[in-house]
KEZALUM-671748 format. One record per residue (C-alpha): residue number from 1; residue in one letter; x, y, z. Coordinates in Angstrom, 3 decimals. Example, Ala and Ser with C-alpha at 12.3 -4.5 7.8 and 13.67 -1.06 7.14 Angstrom:
<i = 1	aa = A	u = 12.300	v = -4.500	w = 7.800>
<i = 2	aa = S	u = 13.670	v = -1.060	w = 7.140>
//
This chain:
<i = 1	aa = M	u = 106.183	v = 276.582	w = 57.137>
<i = 2	aa = N	u = 108.412	v = 273.231	w = 56.482>
<i = 3	aa = L	u = 110.125	v = 273.027	w = 59.793>
<i = 4	aa = G	u = 113.400	v = 271.614	w = 57.401>
<i = 5	aa = F	u = 113.253	v = 274.712	w = 56.339>
<i = 6	aa = L	u = 113.175	v = 277.019	w = 59.740>
<i = 7	aa = T	u = 116.103	v = 275.275	w = 60.616>
<i = 8	aa = L	u = 117.905	v = 275.483	w = 57.440>
<i = 9	aa = A	u = 117.144	v = 279.548	w = 58.253>
<i = 10	aa = A	u = 118.060	v = 279.347	w = 62.197>
<i = 11	aa = A	u = 121.714	v = 277.600	w = 61.495>
<i = 12	aa = C	u = 122.317	v = 280.510	w = 58.553>
<i = 13	aa = L	u = 121.537	v = 282.994	w = 60.672>
<i = 14	aa = V	u = 123.567	v = 281.768	w = 63.415>
<i = 15	aa = A	u = 126.894	v = 281.326	w = 61.395>
<i = 16	aa = C	u = 126.021	v = 284.592	w = 59.693>
<i = 17	aa = H	u = 126.189	v = 286.463	w = 63.491>
<i = 18	aa = G	u = 128.831	v = 284.170	w = 65.645>
<i = 19	aa = P	u = 132.344	v = 284.669	w = 66.980>
<i = 20	aa = R	u = 134.344	v = 285.043	w = 63.245>
<i = 21	aa = A	u = 137.671	v = 284.225	w = 64.100>
<i = 22	aa = G	u = 140.247	v = 286.831	w = 65.284>
<i = 23	aa = S	u = 137.604	v = 288.411	w = 66.649>
<i = 24	aa = A	u = 137.179	v = 289.989	w = 70.343>
<i = 25	aa = N	u = 134.508	v = 287.228	w = 70.481>
<i = 26	aa = D	u = 136.953	v = 284.597	w = 68.902>
<i = 27	aa = P	u = 136.353	v = 281.637	w = 71.602>
<i = 28	aa = A	u = 140.608	v = 280.739	w = 70.696>
<i = 29	aa = R	u = 141.626	v = 283.984	w = 70.923>
<i = 30	aa = A	u = 139.813	v = 284.714	w = 74.172>
<i = 31	aa = V	u = 141.565	v = 281.701	w = 75.705>
<i = 32	aa = Q	u = 145.004	v = 282.926	w = 74.551>
<i = 33	aa = G	u = 144.324	v = 286.570	w = 75.639>
<i = 34	aa = D	u = 147.403	v = 289.286	w = 75.194>
<i = 35	aa = T	u = 150.939	v = 289.090	w = 76.914>
<i = 36	aa = V	u = 152.837	v = 292.120	w = 78.036>
<i = 37	aa = I	u = 156.112	v = 291.928	w = 79.201>
<i = 38	aa = G	u = 157.228	v = 294.820	w = 80.929>
<i = 39	aa = T	u = 157.756	v = 297.212	w = 84.763>
<i = 40	aa = V	u = 155.410	v = 297.142	w = 87.444>
<i = 41	aa = Q	u = 155.637	v = 300.786	w = 88.737>
<i = 42	aa = L	u = 152.517	v = 301.618	w = 91.496>
<i = 43	aa = V	u = 151.879	v = 305.260	w = 90.365>
<i = 44	aa = G	u = 149.752	v = 308.396	w = 92.541>
<i = 45	aa = T	u = 149.073	v = 308.480	w = 96.298>
<i = 46	aa = D	u = 147.143	v = 307.031	w = 98.961>
<i = 47	aa = P	u = 144.221	v = 306.654	w = 99.609>
<i = 48	aa = F	u = 143.846	v = 305.652	w = 95.872>
<i = 49	aa = P	u = 147.467	v = 303.976	w = 94.407>
<i = 50	aa = R	u = 146.921	v = 302.696	w = 90.994>
<i = 51	aa = T	u = 148.786	v = 299.855	w = 89.390>
<i = 52	aa = V	u = 150.387	v = 300.149	w = 85.811>
<i = 53	aa = I	u = 153.166	v = 298.237	w = 83.298>
<i = 54	aa = L	u = 155.273	v = 300.281	w = 81.654>
<i = 55	aa = P	u = 156.264	v = 298.151	w = 78.637>
<i = 56	aa = A	u = 159.550	v = 297.632	w = 77.296>
<i = 57	aa = N	u = 158.654	v = 298.079	w = 74.091>
<i = 58	aa = S	u = 156.444	v = 301.140	w = 74.696>
<i = 59	aa = G	u = 156.898	v = 304.287	w = 77.224>
<i = 60	aa = I	u = 153.020	v = 304.237	w = 77.184>
<i = 61	aa = S	u = 151.827	v = 302.931	w = 80.158>
<i = 62	aa = L	u = 148.978	v = 300.654	w = 81.046>
<i = 63	aa = R	u = 146.827	v = 300.832	w = 84.110>
<i = 64	aa = L	u = 146.895	v = 296.968	w = 85.105>
<i = 65	aa = I	u = 143.185	v = 296.363	w = 86.428>
<i = 66	aa = G	u = 144.297	v = 292.477	w = 88.326>
<i = 67	aa = P	u = 145.367	v = 290.132	w = 91.482>
<i = 68	aa = P	u = 145.666	v = 292.467	w = 94.312>
<i = 69	aa = T	u = 149.789	v = 290.377	w = 94.304>
<i = 70	aa = L	u = 150.915	v = 292.793	w = 91.691>
<i = 71	aa = Q	u = 151.547	v = 295.466	w = 94.631>
<i = 72	aa = R	u = 154.028	v = 292.410	w = 95.886>
<i = 73	aa = V	u = 155.848	v = 293.404	w = 92.421>
<i = 74	aa = N	u = 156.497	v = 296.966	w = 92.383>
<i = 75	aa = G	u = 159.696	v = 297.726	w = 90.606>
<i = 76	aa = L	u = 159.822	v = 294.015	w = 88.966>
<i = 77	aa = E	u = 159.832	v = 293.014	w = 85.491>
<i = 78	aa = V	u = 156.885	v = 290.608	w = 84.747>
<i = 79	aa = Q	u = 155.247	v = 288.818	w = 82.082>
<i = 80	aa = V	u = 151.243	v = 289.735	w = 82.182>
<i = 81	aa = V	u = 148.833	v = 287.679	w = 80.310>
<i = 82	aa = G	u = 145.134	v = 288.817	w = 80.273>
<i = 83	aa = Q	u = 143.131	v = 291.712	w = 77.811>
<i = 84	aa = R	u = 143.898	v = 294.979	w = 76.430>
<i = 85	aa = A	u = 141.196	v = 297.596	w = 75.704>
<i = 86	aa = G	u = 142.751	v = 301.049	w = 75.005>
<i = 87	aa = D	u = 144.350	v = 302.221	w = 78.686>
<i = 88	aa = Q	u = 144.102	v = 299.397	w = 80.221>
<i = 89	aa = F	u = 145.368	v = 295.904	w = 80.965>
<i = 90	aa = T	u = 143.131	v = 292.896	w = 82.488>
<i = 91	aa = V	u = 145.335	v = 290.420	w = 83.709>
<i = 92	aa = T	u = 144.538	v = 287.165	w = 84.317>
<i = 93	aa = S	u = 148.130	v = 286.024	w = 85.384>
<i = 94	aa = F	u = 151.429	v = 286.935	w = 85.743>
<i = 95	aa = L	u = 155.275	v = 285.498	w = 85.611>
<i = 96	aa = V	u = 157.861	v = 287.909	w = 87.758>
<i = 97	aa = V	u = 161.331	v = 287.249	w = 85.016>
<i = 98	aa = G	u = 163.753	v = 290.031	w = 86.312>
<i = 99	aa = A	u = 164.904	v = 292.160	w = 89.278>
<i = 100	aa = N	u = 167.239	v = 294.685	w = 88.382>
<i = 101	aa = G	u = 168.826	v = 293.117	w = 85.766>
<i = 102	aa = Q	u = 169.239	v = 289.909	w = 85.979>
<i = 103	aa = P	u = 166.360	v = 287.046	w = 85.045>
<i = 104	aa = T	u = 163.992	v = 285.724	w = 87.825>
<i = 105	aa = T	u = 162.436	v = 282.282	w = 88.204>
<i = 106	aa = D	u = 158.879	v = 282.602	w = 89.713>
<i = 107	aa = G	u = 157.542	v = 279.893	w = 91.276>
<i = 108	aa = R	u = 156.053	v = 278.061	w = 94.770>
<i = 109	aa = L	u = 158.255	v = 276.755	w = 97.387>
<i = 110	aa = V	u = 158.002	v = 273.460	w = 98.815>
<i = 111	aa = M	u = 159.551	v = 271.268	w = 101.290>
<i = 112	aa = D	u = 160.893	v = 268.096	w = 100.091>
<i = 113	aa = S	u = 163.165	v = 265.907	w = 102.895>
<i = 114	aa = G	u = 165.040	v = 268.783	w = 103.904>
<i = 115	aa = T	u = 165.550	v = 270.316	w = 100.797>
<i = 116	aa = L	u = 164.063	v = 273.113	w = 99.096>
<i = 117	aa = Y	u = 162.654	v = 273.216	w = 96.043>
<i = 118	aa = I	u = 161.298	v = 276.364	w = 93.454>
<i = 119	aa = V	u = 157.862	v = 274.575	w = 91.913>
<i = 120	aa = T	u = 157.376	v = 276.464	w = 88.685>
<i = 121	aa = Q	u = 154.321	v = 276.711	w = 86.430>
<i = 122	aa = D	u = 155.143	v = 274.115	w = 84.695>
<i = 123	aa = G	u = 155.511	v = 272.382	w = 87.378>
<i = 124	aa = V	u = 159.049	v = 271.465	w = 86.922>
<i = 125	aa = R	u = 161.033	v = 270.948	w = 89.713>
<i = 126	aa = H	u = 164.346	v = 272.917	w = 91.353>
<i = 127	aa = A	u = 166.280	v = 272.429	w = 94.284>
<i = 128	aa = L	u = 167.672	v = 275.611	w = 95.935>
<i = 129	aa = V	u = 171.213	v = 276.397	w = 97.180>
<i = 130	aa = N	u = 172.052	v = 277.066	w = 100.303>
<i = 131	aa = P	u = 168.977	v = 279.159	w = 100.531>
<i = 132	aa = S	u = 168.303	v = 281.582	w = 103.416>
<i = 133	aa = P	u = 165.902	v = 280.773	w = 106.921>
<i = 134	aa = N	u = 163.989	v = 283.212	w = 105.819>
<i = 135	aa = L	u = 163.076	v = 281.072	w = 102.808>
<i = 136	aa = R	u = 162.821	v = 277.787	w = 104.119>
<i = 137	aa = S	u = 160.246	v = 279.505	w = 106.714>
<i = 138	aa = R	u = 158.191	v = 279.887	w = 103.687>
<i = 139	aa = A	u = 157.456	v = 276.737	w = 102.393>
<i = 140	aa = G	u = 154.222	v = 276.670	w = 100.380>
<i = 141	aa = Q	u = 154.709	v = 280.736	w = 99.386>
<i = 142	aa = R	u = 154.846	v = 282.048	w = 96.076>
<i = 143	aa = V	u = 157.865	v = 283.474	w = 95.354>
<i = 144	aa = W	u = 160.414	v = 284.847	w = 92.882>
<i = 145	aa = V	u = 164.588	v = 284.337	w = 92.413>
<i = 146	aa = S	u = 166.707	v = 286.343	w = 90.898>
<i = 147	aa = G	u = 169.926	v = 284.565	w = 89.432>
<i = 148	aa = P	u = 170.817	v = 281.238	w = 88.729>
<i = 149	aa = L	u = 169.350	v = 278.267	w = 90.466>
<i = 150	aa = D	u = 172.551	v = 275.932	w = 90.396>
<i = 151	aa = R	u = 174.177	v = 279.289	w = 93.013>
<i = 152	aa = E	u = 172.850	v = 281.065	w = 95.649>
<i = 153	aa = P	u = 170.151	v = 283.408	w = 95.554>
<i = 154	aa = I	u = 170.732	v = 287.191	w = 94.744>
<i = 155	aa = A	u = 167.752	v = 288.166	w = 95.830>
<i = 156	aa = Y	u = 164.298	v = 286.992	w = 96.629>
<i = 157	aa = G	u = 160.581	v = 287.948	w = 97.312>
<i = 158	aa = F	u = 157.413	v = 286.699	w = 98.092>
<i = 159	aa = I	u = 154.527	v = 287.215	w = 95.877>
<i = 160	aa = E	u = 151.415	v = 285.429	w = 98.856>
//
């Protein structure tokens, strides 16, 4: 058989059976993933509590599979990114976006020349106004802070 014909046949076979745009095997879709915004809740009893999200636009909860830090944001509004499959959502990353009806900022605490900053995922540094000694002692940790950043935090919590 001709080597050129075999090469052409192999190329056609790969083209016909490769990932299709928009399919679950499409690399572009795998990178983007699914996004859900809702409230995280711990349900069930010990020793097997489950972490779920109640999406803002639906009354049907999704079971979250992901980092244990999701349990630390119980009761908060979050944006989760990952992959949905039926009633489960495998989380690759998340951001706290609201607490008790107030918008939040999610980021890592950094102390620089006596000023405490929260650094968001996009790398922007926001100086915190009159942070508590408890926040000051947690430089390096990921936190959420609610309320406008040009005023003293309304509330805050530690994620990791």
